[in-house]
N, CA, C and O atoms as a printed pandas DataFrame, in Angstrom:
     atom_number atom_name residue_name chain_id  residue_number  x_coord  y_coord  z_coord
0              1         N          UNK        A               1  131.269  125.326   62.479
1              2        CA          UNK        A               1  130.000  125.998   62.319
2              3         C          UNK        A               1  128.836  124.992   62.358
3              4         O          UNK        A               1  127.782  125.261   62.935
4              5         N          UNK        A               2  129.059  123.809   61.718
5              6        CA          UNK        A               2  128.019  122.785   61.735
6              7         C          UNK        A               2  127.691  122.368   63.158
7              8         O          UNK        A               2  126.530  122.140   63.497
8              9         N          UNK        A               3  128.718  122.270   63.984
9             10        CA          UNK        A               3  128.524  121.823   65.354
10            11         C          UNK        A               3  127.713  122.837   66.168
11            12         O          UNK        A               3  126.913  122.454   67.021
12            13         N          UNK        A               4  127.917  124.083   65.910
13            14        CA          UNK        A               4  127.166  125.119   66.624
14            15         C          UNK        A               4  125.685  125.040   66.246
15            16         O          UNK        A               4  124.809  125.104   67.108
16            17         N          UNK        A               5  125.421  124.901   64.952
17            18        CA          UNK        A               5  124.031  124.804   64.489
18            19         C          UNK        A               5  123.393  123.528   65.038
19            20         O          UNK        A               5  122.251  123.554   65.496
20            21         N          UNK        A               6  124.114  122.429   64.993
21            22        CA          UNK        A               6  123.608  121.167   65.516
22            23         C          UNK        A               6  123.334  121.268   67.017
23            24         O          UNK        A               6  122.314  120.780   67.503
24            25         N          UNK        A               7  124.241  121.897   67.735
25            26        CA          UNK        A               7  124.065  122.089   69.173
26            27         C          UNK        A               7  122.830  122.935   69.465
27            28         O          UNK        A               7  122.045  122.589   70.348
28            29         N          UNK        A               8  122.646  124.032   68.744
29            30        CA          UNK        A               8  121.488  124.905   68.957
30            31         C          UNK        A               8  120.177  124.173   68.628
31            32         O          UNK        A               8  119.173  124.357   69.316
32            33         N          UNK        A               9  120.190  123.351   67.583
33            34        CA          UNK        A               9  119.000  122.585   67.227
34            35         C          UNK        A               9  118.672  121.573   68.334
35            36         O          UNK        A               9  117.509  121.395   68.697
36            37         N          UNK        A              10  119.687  120.928   68.854
37            38        CA          UNK        A              10  119.490  119.952   69.918
38            39         C          UNK        A              10  118.927  120.607   71.171
39            40         O          UNK        A              10  118.012  120.070   71.795
40            41         N          UNK        A              11  119.462  121.755   71.540
41            42        CA          UNK        A              11  118.980  122.488   72.715
42            43         C          UNK        A              11  117.535  122.914   72.507
43            44         O          UNK        A              11  116.721  122.811   73.424
44            45         N          UNK        A              12  117.213  123.385   71.323
45            46        CA          UNK        A              12  115.854  123.822   71.016
46            47         C          UNK        A              12  114.878  122.651   71.095
47            48         O          UNK        A              12  113.788  122.787   71.652
48            49         N          UNK        A              13  115.257  121.525   70.551
49            50        CA          UNK        A              13  114.373  120.360   70.558
50            51         C          UNK        A              13  114.145  119.851   71.975
51            52         O          UNK        A              13  113.014  119.528   72.336
52            53         N          UNK        A              14  115.184  119.774   72.774
53            54        CA          UNK        A              14  115.027  119.256   74.137
54            55         C          UNK        A              14  114.223  120.203   75.018
55            56         O          UNK        A              14  113.553  119.751   75.946
56            57         N          UNK        A              15  114.275  121.489   74.753
57            58        CA          UNK        A              15  113.502  122.454   75.536
58            59         C          UNK        A              15  112.043  122.497   75.119
59            60         O          UNK        A              15  111.218  123.075   75.826
60            61         N          UNK        A              16  111.714  121.906   73.999
61            62        CA          UNK        A              16  110.335  121.903   73.509
62            63         C          UNK        A              16  109.561  120.672   73.961
63            64         O          UNK        A              16  108.461  120.419   73.471
64            65         N          UNK        A              17  110.114  119.919   74.874
65            66        CA          UNK        A              17  109.421  118.717   75.341
66            67         C          UNK        A              17  108.106  119.113   75.990
67            68         O          UNK        A              17  108.049  120.072   76.760
68            69         N          UNK        A              18  107.071  118.390   75.685
69            70        CA          UNK        A              18  105.746  118.685   76.208
70            71         C          UNK        A              18  105.518  117.843   77.449
71            72         O          UNK        A              18  105.737  116.631   77.437
72            73         N          UNK        A              19  105.085  118.478   78.502
73            74        CA          UNK        A              19  104.773  117.766   79.738
74            75         C          UNK        A              19  103.273  117.550   79.797
75            76         O          UNK        A              19  102.488  118.471   79.574
76            77         N          UNK        A              20  102.894  116.334   80.096
77            78        CA          UNK        A              20  101.477  116.000   80.157
78            79         C          UNK        A              20  100.913  116.337   81.529
79            80         O          UNK        A              20  101.458  115.939   82.558
80            81         N          UNK        A              21   99.820  117.074   81.521
81            82        CA          UNK        A              21   99.074  117.348   82.735
82            83         C          UNK        A              21   97.681  116.786   82.544
83            84         O          UNK        A              21   97.110  116.919   81.462
84            85         N          UNK        A              22   97.125  116.168   83.555
85            86        CA          UNK        A              22   95.769  115.658   83.391
86            87         C          UNK        A              22   94.783  116.812   83.215
87            88         O          UNK        A              22   94.887  117.846   83.875
88            89         N          UNK        A              23   93.850  116.615   82.330
89            90        CA          UNK        A              23   92.825  117.626   82.105
90            91         C          UNK        A              23   93.217  118.624   81.037
91            92         O          UNK        A              23   94.321  118.567   80.494
92            93         N          UNK        A              24   92.319  119.529   80.740
93            94        CA          UNK        A              24   92.561  120.524   79.701
94            95         C          UNK        A              24   93.520  121.612   80.185
95            96         O          UNK        A              24   93.728  121.764   81.389
96            97         N          UNK        A              25   94.103  122.369   79.254
97            98        CA          UNK        A              25   95.009  123.447   79.668
98            99         C          UNK        A              25   94.222  124.556   80.368
99           100         O          UNK        A              25   93.028  124.720   80.119
100          101         N          UNK        A              26   94.880  125.312   81.235
101          102        CA          UNK        A              26   94.187  126.355   81.998
102          103         C          UNK        A              26   93.528  127.419   81.118
103          104         O          UNK        A              26   92.492  127.972   81.488
104          105         N          UNK        A              27   94.115  127.705   79.967
105          106        CA          UNK        A              27   93.566  128.764   79.117
106          107         C          UNK        A              27   92.371  128.307   78.281
107          108         O          UNK        A              27   91.713  129.137   77.655
108          109         N          UNK        A              28   92.076  127.003   78.257
109          110        CA          UNK        A              28   90.964  126.483   77.465
110          111         C          UNK        A              28   90.254  125.357   78.209
111          112         O          UNK        A              28   90.381  124.192   77.835
112          113         N          UNK        A              29   89.514  125.694   79.254
113          114        CA          UNK        A              29   88.855  124.633   80.011
114          115         C          UNK        A              29   87.809  123.917   79.160
115          116         O          UNK        A              29   87.077  124.548   78.398
116          117         N          UNK        A              30   87.748  122.618   79.298
117          118        CA          UNK        A              30   86.785  121.822   78.541
118          119         C          UNK        A              30   85.433  121.842   79.248
119          120         O          UNK        A              30   85.353  121.834   80.476
120          121         N          UNK        A              31   84.393  121.869   78.454
121          122        CA          UNK        A              31   83.047  121.829   79.028
122          123         C          UNK        A              31   82.779  120.424   79.539
123          124         O          UNK        A              31   83.046  119.442   78.846
124          125         N          UNK        A              32   82.259  120.331   80.736
125          126        CA          UNK        A              32   81.944  119.034   81.307
126          127         C          UNK        A              32   83.096  118.373   82.043
127          128         O          UNK        A              32   82.905  117.321   82.654
128          129         N          UNK        A              33   84.292  118.961   82.003
129          130        CA          UNK        A              33   85.437  118.378   82.705
130          131         C          UNK        A              33   85.405  118.828   84.158
131          132         O          UNK        A              33   85.195  120.005   84.450
132          133         N          UNK        A              34   85.613  117.889   85.057
133          134        CA          UNK        A              34   85.651  118.205   86.475
134          135         C          UNK        A              34   86.989  117.756   87.043
135          136         O          UNK        A              34   87.409  116.615   86.851
136          137         N          UNK        A              35   87.642  118.658   87.736
137          138        CA          UNK        A              35   88.921  118.327   88.350
138          139         C          UNK        A              35   88.706  117.269   89.429
139          140         O          UNK        A              35   87.703  117.284   90.143
140          141         N          UNK        A              36   89.661  116.356   89.532
141          142        CA          UNK        A              36   89.608  115.320   90.556
142          143         C          UNK        A              36   90.525  115.705   91.712
143          144         O          UNK        A              36   91.656  116.142   91.500
144          145         N          UNK        A              37   90.036  115.541   92.908
145          146        CA          UNK        A              37   90.814  115.788   94.113
146          147         C          UNK        A              37   91.123  114.440   94.761
147          148         O          UNK        A              37   90.238  113.597   94.903
148          149         N          UNK        A              38   92.372  114.241   95.152
149          150        CA          UNK        A              38   92.792  112.988   95.763
150          151         C          UNK        A              38   92.798  113.147   97.280
151          152         O          UNK        A              38   93.353  114.101   97.824
152          153         N          UNK        A              39   92.172  112.195   97.936
153          154        CA          UNK        A              39   92.140  112.180   99.398
154          155         C          UNK        A              39   92.440  110.769   99.878
155          156         O          UNK        A              39   92.251  109.795   99.149
156          157         N          UNK        A              40   92.901  110.678  101.092
157          158        CA          UNK        A              40   93.128  109.388  101.735
158          159         C          UNK        A              40   92.048  109.240  102.800
159          160         O          UNK        A              40   91.859  110.120  103.639
160          161         N          UNK        A              41   91.348  108.120  102.750
161          162        CA          UNK        A              41   90.296  107.857  103.725
162          163         C          UNK        A              41   90.741  106.706  104.624
163          164         O          UNK        A              41   91.117  105.639  104.139
164          165         N          UNK        A              42   90.698  106.929  105.925
165          166        CA          UNK        A              42   91.051  105.917  106.917
166          167         C          UNK        A              42   89.747  105.351  107.484
167          168         O          UNK        A              42   89.165  105.932  108.399
168          169         N          UNK        A              43   89.279  104.199  106.932
169          170        CA          UNK        A              43   87.968  103.671  107.333
170          171         C          UNK        A              43   87.864  103.302  108.811
171          172         O          UNK        A              43   86.796  103.450  109.405
172          173         N          UNK        A              44   88.948  102.828  109.411
173          174        CA          UNK        A              44   88.889  102.432  110.824
174          175         C          UNK        A              44   88.637  103.625  111.744
175          176         O          UNK        A              44   88.070  103.473  112.826
176          177         N          UNK        A              45   89.061  104.807  111.311
177          178        CA          UNK        A              45   88.968  105.998  112.153
178          179         C          UNK        A              45   87.974  107.035  111.644
179          180         O          UNK        A              45   87.643  107.987  112.350
180          181         N          UNK        A              46   87.499  106.845  110.412
181          182        CA          UNK        A              46   86.624  107.814  109.752
182          183         C          UNK        A              46   87.295  109.183  109.674
183          184         O          UNK        A              46   86.738  110.197  110.096
184          185         N          UNK        A              47   88.509  109.180  109.119
185          186        CA          UNK        A              47   89.301  110.401  108.947
186          187         C          UNK        A              47   89.694  110.510  107.481
187          188         O          UNK        A              47   90.031  109.509  106.849
188          189         N          UNK        A              48   89.652  111.722  106.943
189          190        CA          UNK        A              48   90.104  111.995  105.582
190          191         C          UNK        A              48   91.354  112.860  105.628
191          192         O          UNK        A              48   91.405  113.850  106.358
192          193         N          UNK        A              49   92.356  112.487  104.853
193          194        CA          UNK        A              49   93.528  113.339  104.648
194          195         C          UNK        A              49   93.325  114.010  103.301
195          196         O          UNK        A              49   93.256  113.337  102.272
196          197         N          UNK        A              50   93.229  115.325  103.303
197          198        CA          UNK        A              50   93.024  116.085  102.073
198          199         C          UNK        A              50   94.395  116.437  101.520
199          200         O          UNK        A              50   95.067  117.338  102.022
200          201         N          UNK        A              51   94.799  115.724  100.491
201          202        CA          UNK        A              51   96.175  115.798   99.997
202          203         C          UNK        A              51   96.568  117.196   99.525
203          204         O          UNK        A              51   97.671  117.652   99.826
204          205         N          UNK        A              52   95.695  117.884   98.794
205          206        CA          UNK        A              52   96.052  119.194   98.253
206          207         C          UNK        A              52   96.312  120.238   99.340
207          208         O          UNK        A              52   97.257  121.021   99.240
208          209         N          UNK        A              53   95.480  120.247  100.367
209          210        CA          UNK        A              53   95.625  121.255  101.418
210          211         C          UNK        A              53   96.411  120.746  102.622
211          212         O          UNK        A              53   96.703  121.506  103.544
212          213         N          UNK        A              54   96.757  119.447  102.610
213          214        CA          UNK        A              54   97.510  118.829  103.707
214          215         C          UNK        A              54   96.813  119.045  105.049
215          216         O          UNK        A              54   97.447  119.358  106.057
216          217         N          UNK        A              55   95.494  118.872  105.033
217          218        CA          UNK        A              55   94.705  118.980  106.254
218          219         C          UNK        A              55   93.922  117.687  106.427
219          220         O          UNK        A              55   93.843  116.862  105.517
220          221         N          UNK        A              56   93.351  117.529  107.602
221          222        CA          UNK        A              56   92.585  116.328  107.936
222          223         C          UNK        A              56   91.152  116.728  108.256
223          224         O          UNK        A              56   90.907  117.752  108.894
224          225         N          UNK        A              57   90.209  115.907  107.804
225          226        CA          UNK        A              57   88.803  116.068  108.175
226          227         C          UNK        A              57   88.487  114.963  109.174
227          228         O          UNK        A              57   88.604  113.777  108.866
228          229         N          UNK        A              58   88.089  115.369  110.367
229          230        CA          UNK        A              58   87.871  114.437  111.476
230          231         C          UNK        A              58   86.422  114.568  111.945
231          232         O          UNK        A              58   85.907  115.677  112.086
232          233         N          UNK        A              59   85.776  113.439  112.182
233          234        CA          UNK        A              59   84.408  113.437  112.679
234          235         C          UNK        A              59   84.441  113.517  114.202
235          236         O          UNK        A              59   84.929  112.609  114.875
236          237         N          UNK        A              60   83.911  114.624  114.734
237          238        CA          UNK        A              60   83.886  114.831  116.194
238          239         C          UNK        A              60   82.469  115.186  116.626
239          240         O          UNK        A              60   81.949  116.247  116.282
240          241         N          UNK        A              61   81.860  114.297  117.374
241          242        CA          UNK        A              61   80.514  114.563  117.885
242          243         C          UNK        A              61   79.492  114.778  116.781
243          244         O          UNK        A              61   78.583  115.592  116.939
244          245         N          UNK        A              62   79.619  114.075  115.680
245          246        CA          UNK        A              62   78.660  114.200  114.582
246          247         C          UNK        A              62   78.922  115.355  113.638
247          248         O          UNK        A              62   78.148  115.576  112.707
248          249         N          UNK        A              63   80.009  116.103  113.860
249          250        CA          UNK        A              63   80.353  117.244  113.017
250          251         C          UNK        A              63   81.753  117.059  112.446
251          252         O          UNK        A              63   82.662  116.612  113.146
252          253         N          UNK        A              64   81.923  117.403  111.174
253          254        CA          UNK        A              64   83.249  117.308  110.547
254          255         C          UNK        A              64   84.055  118.547  110.883
255          256         O          UNK        A              64   83.600  119.676  110.701
256          257         N          UNK        A              65   85.257  118.312  111.376
257          258        CA          UNK        A              65   86.167  119.389  111.768
258          259         C          UNK        A              65   87.440  119.261  110.937
259          260         O          UNK        A              65   87.965  118.159  110.777
260          261         N          UNK        A              66   87.939  120.372  110.409
261          262        CA          UNK        A              66   89.179  120.386  109.632
262          263         C          UNK        A              66   90.315  120.782  110.564
263          264         O          UNK        A              66   90.253  121.821  111.221
264          265         N          UNK        A              67   91.362  119.945  110.619
265          266        CA          UNK        A              67   92.526  120.230  111.460
266          267         C          UNK        A              67   93.782  120.201  110.599
267          268         O          UNK        A              67   93.838  119.478  109.604
268          269         N          UNK        A              68   94.773  120.974  110.971
269          270        CA          UNK        A              68   96.012  121.060  110.195
270          271         C          UNK        A              68   97.081  120.080  110.651
271          272         O          UNK        A              68   98.027  119.805  109.913
272          273         N          UNK        A              69   96.941  119.554  111.852
273          274        CA          UNK        A              69   97.930  118.601  112.354
274          275         C          UNK        A              69   97.333  117.194  112.344
275          276         O          UNK        A              69   96.122  117.012  112.473
276          277         N          UNK        A              70   98.203  116.221  112.189
277          278        CA          UNK        A              70   97.755  114.827  112.168
278          279         C          UNK        A              70   97.145  114.467  113.515
279          280         O          UNK        A              70   97.754  114.692  114.561
280          281         N          UNK        A              71   95.928  113.901  113.485
281          282        CA          UNK        A              71   95.311  113.490  114.754
282          283         C          UNK        A              71   96.177  112.447  115.462
283          284         O          UNK        A              71   96.730  111.558  114.815
284          285         N          UNK        A              72   96.296  112.552  116.771
285          286        CA          UNK        A              72   97.154  111.652  117.549
286          287         C          UNK        A              72   96.733  110.196  117.406
287          288         O          UNK        A              72   97.569  109.298  117.509
288          289         N          UNK        A              73   95.455  109.953  117.171
289          290        CA          UNK        A              73   94.957  108.582  117.047
290          291         C          UNK        A              73   95.410  107.929  115.738
291          292         O          UNK        A              73   95.411  106.703  115.630
292          293         N          UNK        A              74   95.789  108.721  114.762
293          294        CA          UNK        A              74   96.196  108.205  113.450
294          295         C          UNK        A              74   97.669  107.824  113.470
295          296         O          UNK        A              74   98.541  108.680  113.618
296          297         N          UNK        A              75   97.934  106.534  113.320
297          298        CA          UNK        A              75   99.305  106.026  113.332
298          299         C          UNK        A              75   99.615  105.360  111.993
299          300         O          UNK        A              75   98.692  105.048  111.240
300          301         N          UNK        A              76  100.881  105.138  111.680
301          302        CA          UNK        A              76  101.239  104.486  110.412
302          303         C          UNK        A              76  100.658  103.078  110.249
303          304         O          UNK        A              76  100.610  102.569  109.130
304          305         N          UNK        A              77  100.221  102.446  111.321
305          306        CA          UNK        A              77   99.676  101.091  111.215
306          307         C          UNK        A              77   98.226  101.066  110.716
307          308         O          UNK        A              77   97.712  100.000  110.376
308          309         N          UNK        A              78   97.567  102.219  110.668
309          310        CA          UNK        A              78   96.183  102.254  110.204
310          311         C          UNK        A              78   96.108  102.104  108.688
311          312         O          UNK        A              78   96.949  102.620  107.952
312          313         N          UNK        A              79   95.086  101.390  108.244
313          314        CA          UNK        A              79   94.892  101.189  106.808
314          315         C          UNK        A              79   94.170  102.398  106.213
315          316         O          UNK        A              79   93.498  103.145  106.923
316          317         N          UNK        A              80   94.321  102.578  104.894
317          318        CA          UNK        A              80   93.713  103.712  104.210
318          319         C          UNK        A              80   93.272  103.305  102.812
319          320         O          UNK        A              80   93.667  102.259  102.296
320          321         N          UNK        A              81   92.450  104.148  102.213
321          322        CA          UNK        A              81   91.978  103.976  100.850
322          323         C          UNK        A              81   92.201  105.300  100.137
323          324         O          UNK        A              81   91.899  106.361  100.683
324          325         N          UNK        A              82   92.730  105.243   98.916
325          326        CA          UNK        A              82   92.908  106.463   98.132
326          327         C          UNK        A              82   91.652  106.665   97.300
327          328         O          UNK        A              82   91.243  105.781   96.546
328          329         N          UNK        A              83   91.042  107.840   97.445
329          330        CA          UNK        A              83   89.826  108.133   96.693
330          331         C          UNK        A              83   90.030  109.388   95.851
331          332         O          UNK        A              83   90.732  110.313   96.260
332          333         N          UNK        A              84   89.414  109.410   94.678
333          334        CA          UNK        A              84   89.420  110.585   93.805
334          335         C          UNK        A              84   87.990  111.087   93.711
335          336         O          UNK        A              84   87.082  110.343   93.340
336          337         N          UNK        A              85   87.801  112.338   94.047
337          338        CA          UNK        A              85   86.455  112.906   94.039
338          339         C          UNK        A              85   86.468  114.243   93.309
339          340         O          UNK        A              85   87.526  114.839   93.103
340          341         N          UNK        A              86   85.289  114.707   92.924
341          342        CA          UNK        A              86   85.174  115.981   92.216
342          343         C          UNK        A              86   84.989  117.152   93.173
343          344         O          UNK        A              86   84.887  118.299   92.738
344          345         N          UNK        A              87   84.947  116.876   94.449
345          346        CA          UNK        A              87   84.728  117.909   95.453
346          347         C          UNK        A              87   85.927  117.980   96.393
347          348         O          UNK        A              87   86.617  116.985   96.618
348          349         N          UNK        A              88   86.162  119.159   96.931
349          350        CA          UNK        A              88   87.226  119.314   97.922
350          351         C          UNK        A              88   86.766  118.810   99.291
351          352         O          UNK        A              88   87.534  118.818  100.253
352          353         N          UNK        A              89   85.513  118.374   99.368
353          354        CA          UNK        A              89   84.934  117.930  100.641
354          355         C          UNK        A              89   84.405  116.499  100.516
355          356         O          UNK        A              89   83.197  116.296  100.395
356          357         N          UNK        A              90   85.297  115.511  100.545
357          358        CA          UNK        A              90   84.839  114.123  100.376
358          359         C          UNK        A              90   83.922  113.644  101.491
359          360         O          UNK        A              90   83.156  112.702  101.287
360          361         N          UNK        A              91   83.978  114.257  102.645
361          362        CA          UNK        A              91   83.156  113.823  103.769
362          363         C          UNK        A              91   81.665  114.084  103.520
363          364         O          UNK        A              91   80.818  113.552  104.237
364          365         N          UNK        A              92   81.341  114.898  102.508
365          366        CA          UNK        A              92   79.933  115.114  102.190
366          367         C          UNK        A              92   79.279  113.824  101.674
367          368         O          UNK        A              92   78.060  113.673  101.758
368          369         N          UNK        A              93   80.078  112.905  101.146
369          370        CA          UNK        A              93   79.591  111.596  100.698
370          371         C          UNK        A              93   80.065  110.491  101.643
371          372         O          UNK        A              93   80.280  109.353  101.224
372          373         N          UNK        A              94   80.223  110.835  102.910
373          374        CA          UNK        A              94   80.786  109.891  103.869
374          375         C          UNK        A              94   79.980  108.594  103.989
375          376         O          UNK        A              94   80.563  107.519  104.133
376          377         N          UNK        A              95   78.664  108.683  103.931
377          378        CA          UNK        A              95   77.855  107.466  104.056
378          379         C          UNK        A              95   78.176  106.488  102.921
379          380         O          UNK        A              95   78.164  105.274  103.128
380          381         N          UNK        A              96   78.460  107.005  101.734
381          382        CA          UNK        A              96   78.841  106.160  100.595
382          383         C          UNK        A              96   80.189  105.492  100.843
383          384         O          UNK        A              96   80.323  104.279  100.677
384          385         N          UNK        A              97   81.197  106.287  101.243
385          386        CA          UNK        A              97   82.535  105.721  101.480
386          387         C          UNK        A              97   82.525  104.750  102.658
387          388         O          UNK        A              97   83.234  103.744  102.643
388          389         N          UNK        A              98   81.734  105.048  103.661
389          390        CA          UNK        A              98   81.638  104.159  104.816
390          391         C          UNK        A              98   81.040  102.817  104.416
391          392         O          UNK        A              98   81.414  101.776  104.955
392          393         N          UNK        A              99   80.101  102.849  103.462
393          394        CA          UNK        A              99   79.445  101.628  103.005
394          395         C          UNK        A              99   80.384  100.775  102.144
395          396         O          UNK        A              99   80.459   99.561  102.335
396          397         N          UNK        A             100   81.102  101.397  101.195
397          398        CA          UNK        A             100   81.950  100.595  100.302
398          399         C          UNK        A             100   83.328  100.297  100.880
399          400         O          UNK        A             100   84.003   99.377  100.419
400          401         N          UNK        A             101   83.752  101.061  101.881
401          402        CA          UNK        A             101   85.037  100.813  102.553
402          403         C          UNK        A             101   84.798  100.659  104.052
403          404         O          UNK        A             101   85.137  101.555  104.825
404          405         N          UNK        A             102   84.224   99.546  104.467
405          406        CA          UNK        A             102   84.005   99.361  105.908
406          407         C          UNK        A             102   85.348   99.205  106.632
407          408         O          UNK        A             102   86.361   98.925  105.992
408          409         N          UNK        A             103   85.368   99.381  107.942
409          410        CA          UNK        A             103   86.617   99.218  108.690
410          411         C          UNK        A             103   87.298   97.890  108.371
411          412         O          UNK        A             103   86.644   96.851  108.273
412          413         N          UNK        A             104   88.610   97.937  108.212
413          414        CA          UNK        A             104   89.389   96.747  107.904
414          415         C          UNK        A             104   89.555   96.484  106.419
415          416         O          UNK        A             104   90.193   95.501  106.044
416          417         N          UNK        A             105   88.994   97.341  105.551
417          418        CA          UNK        A             105   89.069   97.122  104.105
418          419         C          UNK        A             105   90.101   98.011  103.407
419          420         O          UNK        A             105   90.173   97.996  102.178
420          421         N          UNK        A             106   90.887   98.772  104.135
421          422        CA          UNK        A             106   91.875   99.645  103.516
422          423         C          UNK        A             106   93.190   98.934  103.270
423          424         O          UNK        A             106   93.364   97.776  103.649
424          425         N          UNK        A             107   94.123   99.641  102.627
425          426        CA          UNK        A             107   95.472   99.115  102.373
426          427         C          UNK        A             107   96.304   99.317  103.621
427          428         O          UNK        A             107   96.230  100.363  104.267
428          429         N          UNK        A             108   97.084   98.327  103.954
429          430        CA          UNK        A             108   98.020   98.480  105.064
430          431         C          UNK        A             108   99.275   99.149  104.542
431          432         O          UNK        A             108   99.744   98.842  103.446
432          433         N          UNK        A             109   99.807  100.047  105.316
433          434        CA          UNK        A             109  101.070  100.679  104.936
434          435         C          UNK        A             109  102.198   99.699  105.166
435          436         O          UNK        A             109  102.149   98.875  106.079
436          437         N          UNK        A             110  103.216   99.797  104.326
437          438        CA          UNK        A             110  104.384   98.938  104.540
438          439         C          UNK        A             110  105.112   99.440  105.771
439          440         O          UNK        A             110  105.036  100.619  106.117
440          441         N          UNK        A             111  105.805   98.551  106.415
441          442        CA          UNK        A             111  106.517   98.909  107.639
442          443         C          UNK        A             111  107.836   99.608  107.376
443          444         O          UNK        A             111  108.684   99.671  108.266
444          445         N          UNK        A             112  108.031  100.142  106.160
445          446        CA          UNK        A             112  109.253  100.842  105.843
446          447         C          UNK        A             112  110.344   99.927  105.336
447          448         O          UNK        A             112  111.481  100.356  105.139
448          449         N          UNK        A             113  110.006   98.670  105.124
449          450        CA          UNK        A             113  110.992   97.719  104.635
450          451         C          UNK        A             113  110.826   97.563  103.136
451          452         O          UNK        A             113  109.735   97.252  102.659
452          453         N          UNK        A             114  111.886   97.773  102.399
453          454        CA          UNK        A             114  111.841   97.641  100.952
454          455         C          UNK        A             114  111.960   96.198  100.524
455          456         O          UNK        A             114  112.052   95.303  101.364
456          457         N          UNK        A             115  111.960   95.965   99.227
457          458        CA          UNK        A             115  112.079   94.620   98.704
458          459         C          UNK        A             115  113.423   94.007   99.102
459          460         O          UNK        A             115  114.467   94.653   99.013
460          461         N          UNK        A             116  113.376   92.787   99.529
461          462        CA          UNK        A             116  114.598   92.086   99.867
462          463         C          UNK        A             116  115.180   92.405  101.227
463          464         O          UNK        A             116  116.183   91.815  101.630
464          465         N          UNK        A             117  114.549   93.349  101.950
465          466        CA          UNK        A             117  115.077   93.688  103.269
466          467         C          UNK        A             117  114.319   92.901  104.327
467          468         O          UNK        A             117  113.127   92.629  104.181
468          469         N          UNK        A             118  115.020   92.541  105.386
469          470        CA          UNK        A             118  114.398   91.781  106.462
470          471         C          UNK        A             118  114.484   92.544  107.756
471          472         O          UNK        A             118  114.012   92.066  108.787
């Protein structure tokens, strides 16, 4: 009988684990809190990958166009910068990102080789 009670207590405790989510809970939004959206900015190409919607914002002829497929010009060798913004449209502040992340200032992607591999 002790083992059954102990087992039930253990199951109850493990199921009560709290998972941390950034920001306030959905039922009690905090005043002044703004959700952050993560995007990848490719400074060499002036392209944004919108992580949440899995779409790309591409500058074409002075106008931003949203496309669902990866632009052919974007290859794994291009560098990128991860940005967190309060808007779903990071390209609205493009002049700012272009200034602080000029071409050649992004992170290079690894060539798929892990540690210790040649």
